[in-house]
N, C-alpha and C positions, 0 to 999 in steps of 0.2 A: 700097236704098242711096241716100243723099243725093246729089243731082246739082245742083251750083252753076249749071249751064248752063240749068236749068229754073226756072220761077217758084217762089218759096217765100215764106213769110211769117215775120216775126220776132214772137215772143210777148213782150210787155212789159207788166207784169213777168212773169218766168218762171212757168210753170204747173206745179204738182206733181200729176201724174196719180195716182189711187188705185192702190195695189198696185205702185207703181214706185219704184225706188231712187234716182232723180235727177229734177230738174226739166226741163221741156221749154222750149227756147229758140226752136225753129223748127218749122214745119209745112209739109209738102210732099205733095201728092196724098193728103191725109187721114191721113198718118202723122206722128208726133211724133218729134223728134230733139233730143238734148241739145246742149250748147255745143260739143262736139267732133264734131258731125254724125253721131253714132251713133244708130241707131233705138232708140226706147224701146218696149219690149214688157212688158206687165203680167206680173209674176211672174218675169221673166227679167233678172237683173242684167247690167250691162255687163261685157264681157270685159276683164280687167285684164292688161295686158302685163307679163310678168315681166322684170326687168332681166337683161341678159346677165351671166354670171359674169365677175369681173375676170380679166384676163389674168395668168398667173403672172409674177412678177418674175424678171428674168434673173439667173442665178447670178453672184455676184461673181467677178471675176477676181483671183486672188492676184498681188501684185506680186513680182518677183524678190527673193530673200532679200538679195542684195548691195545692192539699192537701197532696201530698206524703210526704213532709218534716214534716208536723205536725201530721200525722197519727201515732198512737202508734203501736209498733210491735205486731203482733197477738200472743195471748197466746198459749203456746205449749199444744197440746191435751193430756189429761191424758191417760196413757197406759191402754190398755184393760186388764181386769182381766183374768188370765189364766183359761181355761175351766177345770172344775172338771170332772174327768172321772167317768163314771157310771160302775156298775157291768158288763153290757154287753160290754162296751168299753174294760174293763180289760180282759175279757175272749177272745174277738176277737183279741186282740193285745198282747197276753201273750208272744209271741216270738219276738215282734218288739220293745217293750219298754224296756229301761234299767232296770235290775232287781231291783236296789235300788229304782227307781222311782215307778215301778210297785208295789213293796211291800208296799211302803209308801201310795200309793193311795188305795190299797186293805185294809190296816189297817184303813184308813179313812172311807171307805165304810162300813166295817164290824164292826167297833168299838172295844170295849174291848174284844168281843168274837171272834176276829180273831184267827183262829187256826194256828198251826205251820206246815210248810211243804207245798210245792207248790201244791200237789194234793189235800190236805185237803182244802187249800184256794180256789182253783178252784171250788171244790164241793160246798163250802159255798157261793161263788159268784154266782154260777148257781142257787142255791136255792133262793138267794136274788133277782136275776134277774127274776126268774119265779114268785115269790110272789109279785113282785113290790116294794120290799124294805121296810124298816122301816120308821116310822115317823121321819122327819128331826129333829135333836137336836135343842133345842131352840124354837121350835114351840109352840105357845100358844094353838093351837087347840088340843082337846083330840084325842087319837089314837082310831080309829074305831076297834072293835073286828075283829079278823081274822075269816073268815068263811070257813068251810070245804066243801068238794065236794057236800054235800047235801044242801048247802046254809045256814046252821045253824051255829051260832058262836061257836067256840071252847072254852069251859069253862075250862080255865087253873086252876082255884081254885078247881073246883070239881075233875079234874084229879089229881092235886097235893095232894089232900086229899083222893085219892083212892075211890071216890064216883062215878066215871064214867070212861070209857075206850075209848081211841081213838087209831088209828094207830099212832105209834110214829112219823112218818114223818109229820103228821098234827100237832102234839104237837110242833115239832121242828120249823115248819113254823110259828106257832102262836107266839112262843117265839121270833123268829127273827123279826116278824112284830111288836110286841108290845114293846119289850125291847131292840132291836138292839143287841141281843146276839145270837151267834151261838153255839149250843150244839150238841154233838154227841151221848149222851146216857141219860138214864132216870135220873141217879144220878146227872149229871150236870144240867139237866132241873129243878129238884127239888131245887138245890142250887140257881138257878136264881130266882125261885119263892119265896124262903126264903129271898134272898137279896132284892127283890123288895117288900117284905112284903105282898105278895099275900096270902101266907099261914103262919101258925105258926108251929114251930118245933114239937110241941106235936101232931099235926094232919097230919104231912107230910107222904107221901107215903114211904114205905120201899123200898129202892133201893140198899141194901147191895150187891146184886148179879147183879146189872145192870150198872156196870162201863164200860163194853165193848161197843165199838161203835155199834150202831144199823143201 
């Protein structure tokens, strides 16, 4: 069983093991897990949860005969708002949702940092799903700093000014958590920090040789 409290690795891009029905996004203690943290075993498909049967509708109550003519017609119920898909929903249903709708929902979840290409989007969604996503847009509450594996906040300002170093995967998760932007290399990460006025251009980390995805 996947344990978030123990060290684990993210697989980017996702790896499709042979004889398995879904790609692997994480590895922990030599075992592979999908985007929903379910263990992947060759020849054994993932258990699919069956939806609960709908509750029976309550029986209508007949109005008294004497008041039937005077009673106003009941107001039509407002249509229920459509459910917004999460990163986990999009990963689990990548092959069953029409591509146009899937891409639209992925762009909504990932924001302006949504990458191009299905595999890159899946990797970004897996990272978002694992990290718990960014602060919802429009929220008045401040975003809590993203914490690394040691429980300490990732100092993006210090990293952007080359005053400290982190594994780039942790920098990428911190930027996604705080600014709803998905980056694939250090150059793009510094661009986000400049755009968000976290650092100034004169103090920015040199990333001339860091445009390749990490």
